[in-house]
N, C-alpha and C positions, 0 to 999 in steps of 0.2 A: 560370467557377465550376464545379467538379466536386464532387459529394457522394458519398463512399464510405460504405457501411454495413459495419460489422464485427460479427461475432457469434462466440460460442464456447459450447459446452455439453459440453465434454469436458476433463477434467483441471483444472489450475489456470486457470480461465477468465479471471480478471482479469489474470493474468500473461501469458497468451497474447495478450490484447488489447494489453497494454503492449508486448510484444515485436513484435507486428505493426506497431504505430505506429512503433517504432524502425526497423524495416526499411523501412517506407514512406518515412520521412524521408530514407533513403539513396538513394531512387530518383532518377535523374538527371532534370533538367528538370521537377521536381515538388516542390511545397511544401505543407505542411499549415498552414492559417491558423487553424483553430479546431477544438476537440474538444468533442463534446457530453457531457452527463452520461451515466451508464450506466443502462440499463433491464434489468429482469429480466422474463421472460415464460415461460409454459408452452411446451414444444416444440410446433411445428406438425408434426403427425404424420398419415400416411396411415392409412386403415382397416387394421386387423389388424397394426399396427406391433408390433415386439417390445417387451416391457415395458422392456427395458434401454435403449430409445431415449428413454424418458420422463424426460429430464433438462432442467431449466430452462435457458433461454438467457440469456446476457448480451449485450446489443447496444448499439452507439453509432454515431455518425456523425462523419465528418470533412469539414470544408469545406476544399477544396484549390484550388490553381491549378497549371496545367500547360500546357506546349506540346506534350505528347505527343498522339497521336491516341487515340480511345477503344480501338482494338484494340491499340495499343502499351501503353497502361496496363493493359489486360486481361492481356497477356502477363506484365507485372511482378507483378500481383496473384496470378496463378496460380502463378508461381514462388515467391512468398512462401508460399502455401498448401502447396506441396510441401516447403518447408523445415521445416514443422511435422509432416511425415510424412503429410500428407493424401493419400489415394489416391482413385481414382474409386469412391466409395461408392454404395450404394443411395440413391435420392432421399430426402432428409430424414433420413438417418441421422445420428447424432451426429458432430461433427467438432471438432477443436481450434481451428480458425479458419476463418471463412468471410468472404470479402471480395467485396462486390458494388458495382458502379457504380450508385448510385441515381438520379443526375441529372447531366446535362451541360448546364449553362445551361438553356435551355428547349427544347433540341433533342429530337427523337424519332428513335431509331435502332432498327430491328428487322431483324435478319438471323439467320443460323444460330447465331452465337456470342453475340450481345448483344441484350438487350431493355432499352432505356433510354427512359423510365423503366419499371420493372417494372409490368406491367398490373394487379397486385394491390396496388401500393404504397399506394393510398388506403384500403385495407381493413386494413392492417397497422400497428397503432400501434407495434410494436417497431421498425419502420423509419421511419415518418413522424414520430413524436414526436422522435426524435433529429435527423432532418433539419430539423424545424421549430425546434429549439433553435439550430442553427448557421446556418440560412438561412430565417427565417420569411417572408421576402418572395418566396421561390421560387414560381412560378406553375405549377400542374399543367397540362400541355399536352394530355393525351389526351382523346379525345371520349367523355366520360361525364358523370355528374351533377356531378363535381368540376371539370370543365374551367373554366379561368379563375380558380379560387380559389387563394389563397395557401396555403402549407403550414400557416401558423398558423391560417387559417380552417378548414381541413379537420380539423386536430388538435383544435380546440376542440370538435368534435362529440362527442368521447369523454369530455369532462368533465375531472376532475382527473387530472394525471399521477401522483399519489401514492396514489390510492385502491385501485388494483388492480381496478377495475370495468370496464375496457376489455377488448376481446377478448383471450383468452389470459392474462387476469389481468395484463396488462402494467402495470408501474409503474416509476417512477424510483426508484433507490436512491442513497444518499449518496456512494458510492465514485466515485473518478475515476482515470483512468490517466495524467493529465498533471500531477499534483501528487505530493508525497512520500507514500509509504505511511504510514499511521498505525498506531502501536503502542499498544494500550491497556494501561494499568498496572493490575495486580491485586496489591495488597499484602495479604499474609496475616499482617501484623505488628500488634501493639498500639501500637507506638511509631513509626509512619511520621511523617516530618516534616510532612506535609500532613494528618495525622489522617484518612486515608481507608482505614485498614486494615480488612479484612473478616476477622476473626479466628476461625478454627476453625468456620466454618459454610460447608460446601461448597455448600449450596443458594443462599445469598446470593451466594457467589462465582460460581456458574454464571450466575445472573441478571445479575450485573454484567458478566461476560464476554460474554453474549449481547447485552446493551445496547450494549457497546462496538462489537461487530461490526455490529449493526443501525444504529448511528450513523455508521459509516464506517471503522472499523478493519479491518485485515486480519490483524494479529498480536496475540496476547495475551501479555504479559510478566508472569510470575508470580514473585513474590519472597516469601520467608519469613524474611528477615533484613534488618532496617533497618541502613543504613550511615551515617546522619547523625551528627554529633558528639555528640548527646545520647542516642543509642540504646545500650541495654545489649547486650553481646555475647551471642550464643546459641551453644550447642554444636551439633555436627552432628546429634545425636540429636533435640534439640528442633526444629531446623530441618526435619528430615525428618518429624517428627510433625505439624508445621503444614502441610507441603507435600503429603504423600502423599494424604490423603483428597480434597482439592480437585483435585489434578492428575488423579487417576484418574477422578474424577467428570466433569471437563470433557472428558477424552479419550474417555470412554465416550459422551458426549453431543455430540461435535463435529459429527456429521452432522445434528443438529437445529438448528444455527445457520443464520441467513440465508445466509451463505457459510461453509463450513468453514474455521476460522482456522488459521494456523500458531501453534504453541505454543512460546514461549520460556520458559526458566527462568533466573532471576537467581540464580546461586550461584557462590561461589568455592571450594567444597569438591569435591574430585575424587570422593569416594564418592557424594555426592548427585548430581553430574552424571552419573555412570555409571548410577545407578539410574533417573534421569529418561530418559536415552537408551534404556535397555532398555524403558521404557514406551512409547517411540515419539514423543518430542517432536522438534521441528524445529530449534530454536536453543538454544545455551548462551550466556547473557549473563554473562560473567565480569568483574565490576567490578575484579578484581585484575589484569587485563591479562595473564592467563596467566603470572603470575610463577612458579607452581608447575610444575616440570618434569613432574610426574606428570599434571597437567592437559593440558599440551602433548602428552604421549604418548597420553593418552586421546583427545583431539580428532583427532590424526593418524590414529588407528585407526578413525575413523568417517567418515561423509560429511555430517555435520550442518554447518549454518552456525554461525558464532560471532560474538558482539559482543566486540570487543577495545577496552577502555577505558583511556585514560591516567588515572593517579592518582598520588598521593603518599603512599599509605598507606590501608589499609582496616581498621577504620572510619576515617572522615575525622578527622584531627587538625588543629585550627585552628593549631597551632604548627608544623606541617610543611607549608609551602606552597611554591609556585614562588618563586624569588628575585624580589623585587618590582621590582628595577631592570633586569631582563633581559627581552627580548622573549618573551612567553608563546607566541606563535605559533611562533617558531623553536624554543623548548624542546620543545614538544609534538610538533612535526613531526619533529625529530631523534630523539626517543624512538620515535615511530611507525616511522620508517625502520629503526631498529636492531631493533625488536621484529618487524617484518614480515620482515626478512631472517632473523632467527633462526627464525621459524615456517616460512618457506619451506624453510630448510635441514632442518627436522625433518619435512617432508612435508605441511605445511598450505598449500594453494594460496591465493593472494590472492582468487581467485574465491569462496572460501567465507567471506571475512572482511568484516565490517562494522565500520568504525572509528568510535569514539565519542571525541570530544576530552575528555569527562569534565567537563562544566560543574559547577563547585562542588567537585570532588574535588581538593583541594590547590591551589585557585585562589581568589584574592580576587575580589570583584565586578568590579573593573576587568579582571582577567585573563579572566574568563568572557565579559565583553562584547567584549573584543578578539578572542577566539577565534570568537565568533559573527560579528563584523563581517568577519573574514577567513576564514570557513569554506571559501570556494571554493579557497583555497590547498591544502587537504587533498585535493582531487580528484586532484592529481597523484601521490598515493600509489598510485593504481591499485586502490583498494578502493571498496566502497560506503560511504556515510557515514550515520551516525545521530546525531541531536542530542537530548539529554534535558535540556531547559531548563525543563520545566513547573513553575511555582509556586516556583521555587528561590530561595535566599537572595540571589543577585545582583540579583534584581528589586527589592530594597530601594533600588537606585539610582533607581527610578522611583515607588515607592509605599511607604507604611507600613502597607498592608493586611496582614491575616494571610495565611499561606500559602494557605489554601483560597479566599481572595478575589482571587487573582492571575491569574485566567484571562484578563482583558483584556490585561494586559501579556504574558502567555504567547502569546496569539494574535497580537499585533502582531509579535512575534519570529518566530512560525511563518510569518506571511505573508512576512516578509523571507527566511527560510530557503528558502521555496518558490521564490524567484527565483534561488537560488544552487546549483541542481542537487543539493540534499541528497536522499538516497534515502528516509530514514525519520525520522519525528518520534515520540518517545516522550512520550505525553501523558496527563493525567488527564481533561480535558474533550474527548472526541472529537467530540461533536456540534457544539460551537461551531466547532471547526477545520474540519470538513467543510462546514458551512453557509457559513462565510466563504469558503473556497476556491471553492465553487460560484459565489458572486456575483462574486468577483474574476476568475474565468476567463470569466465571461459578459460582463463589461464591459470 
């Protein structure tokens, strides 16, 4: 058993941890068995450190198996650090990724290049708490007051993992790097199908967005036009009037979130998409599937990511659905292949595209369920995948509860999708999903 500690306090910290995990999994004769929750802590700084170094760390641990020697594994981890552009910095300076060998069974190894375990491990909750999450039975071998105690016993001395009262204000956060990234829904509409619209109040919207991120989301998707069959169409002027105050307010306050989120705007109108991009958003979520050539031209001229969704008409028309007697997976897949080829021809690379099968958009409940059951088929498109199934009409197959009472069914499907290599889940109830994933990954 080998325990690695991963940390990042520079740039997109969660994404750096995620990318490092991907690279580690490619290491020959090495396998990752378990991933810990993520912890946030103040940076450990020397005296007179530069103010710019004071950036909170995100840390986690990996329980691994390997036939490599400690020094061979060290070579691989250092090479991964170099791939992130890490150079030989001053001690404790910020870095995009830091990979340490925390433990190697119960062995002790001290030489010029390696200290296993680290002599300060028992004093550092940002390292020992994650270790205890993946290997609570590990026995501390060094000769000090903790010798012979398990990681769980030592970690218990700091009290709650969630209070922030441990050294360096270390605490566990809801985010994970081994489950789909969660996209929090922020509806600025009075006629959202799930009745969750936060209409024309940027302060309420900001608090909702902050809560989504604090609960485990990494992206906030903001929409100012409802697209359900009962929604009233809005013109571009009204959509922009709803969107602008809240969008600006959230962008101005992004640095005050637990983790600065990516911001996505759900719009099918080119003029609005351009104004949002000019303000500095990260994603465009075009539910019309980039049908408009002008939208394709706009996206090609930027470097933003985009959500490309299959549909049969916007707003949704219940009389314009996929043919009921044809395979919905084949129909949606063929549409996606053709649309992706068109976008690539117009200069929009697949690496920027997140494909959404469009649950409920031009599909009957059975179509939507079939798409979810076969979602792994769409990985061969070569894009990232997002599924937006939260509280939707197709869940009437399982319940007669109102839309706002469908989080149980939504979560059951989220748990399935997490086993299918889906990259993003667009949800109303972020907290329920993050808490469920944490338990599922532990057991």
